[in-house]
N, C-alpha and C positions, 0 to 999 in steps of 0.2 A: 179701086175699092175702098173701103171707108176702113178706116183704123178705130175710130170711136166707137163703141155701142151705144147706141141712142137711148135715154132714158124713156121717150114720150111714145116712141114709134113700137108698132108690132114688130115680132121678129121672130119667122118661121127659119124652125130649125128643122132640116131634112137629111135622110140615109145621103150624101154624097156622090156613093157608089151603086146607086141604083136608078137604075134605069127607069123606073115606075114614078121613084120621087122626083128625078131628074127631071122626067114628065110634066108631074104635077107643079112644078117650080115654072116652067116653062107655060103652060096651061095661064100660071097665077102672073105671070107678070104683064104680059097684055090687058089683062082687063085689071089691073090697078091701075086705072086712067089718074089715080090721086097718089100715084106713088106712097105709099104711106109703108110699106111694106119693108123691111131690110129679112137677109136672108146667110143663114151660115151652117155649112154642114154639121154633123152629128158630130163629126171626127176630127174636126179642127178645133183651136184651143179656144179658138171664142165660143162654139158653142159646149165645149166641156166648161166651161166657166160659168158659162150661161145655165148648164144644170146643175153644177153644184152650188150656184148662190139659189138658185130653187129648189134644194132638198133634192133633186134627182138624181146625181153623179152613180149610186148604188143601185138602183133602179136598170134593169138591162131593156133601155129603151131603143127600140129599131123602127121607129117610128116620126110620125110628124110633130112637132113638137112646136106648140107657138107662146110666146112670151107676151106678155102685153103687161108691162111694167111690173109689177109686184106679183099677179098674177100667172100665170101658167096653164096652159089644155095641151091634152096629150090625145093622141089616137083618134078618135069619132069626136071627141070635143074639139080639136084642135080645127079639124076640119069644118065641122059645124059655125067655130066663131070666126075662120077664115072665110066663109060665105057670106057671116052675116057682115063682116068688115067690108066686105067685095060691096055689100048692097046689090042694088036691079035685081035681077031674077034669082041671083044666087041666096037671096034672103028669103025665099022658098024652102029652101034646108031649114031653116032656123026650128019649125017645129019639132023636128025630129028631134029635136032635142029632148023633148017629153018622152020619148022611147024609154026603155029600161037601159040604163048603160051598159048594162049589163051582155044586154043581146044588141046595141050599136059596135059594141068594141069583140063582141064572138064574130059579128060578121069584117069588121076592121085586120083582125089578127089572122080570121085566114086568108084573106087577099095577101098582107105582111108577110104570112109563114111561108108561100107560096110565091113570094113576087119575085125572086131572085129566077127562078125554074122558066117563070111564065113571059118575064119580061124583060131577063138578064142584070148583067152587071158590069159596070165600069173597071177597070183596073186602078184609075184613080179618078177623083173629084173632079165634077165637071169644071170646064173654062166658062164662066160666063162672056157675053156677048155684049154690045148695044149699053142701053142706060141701065139694063141691071147689074152692070161692071161695077156701078156709082153705091151700089145698095149690098153688094154683099160683103160681109163682116170678117177679116181676117186676122 
């Protein structure tokens, strides 16, 4: 596991006990062929520090957050930006950023609100395996 927070690589913060969020990370890892993304759970010390550093500590975030240098993306904006960074066919999600944010986040929030009931949750944060282990920040 990585102990230094990279300044120049995108960091995906996710709900570490959510099965849907865990599935999103598991989906992302094999498609991130450049191994550009680092990961941290929202509940971790690193996640809390990154949220605080970007002025998000007081927000009730239970969503995917992308930290990219000084910039950050939350909810649907994070998913769209991650897709753009992945490239390839995933870039096709990019034009959806022109939909009203309110509409995008309404759909995102609807899934997020019911994610534990629909997908379940873990008792503790996921334990990474393989090459992703080196990109989990602790």
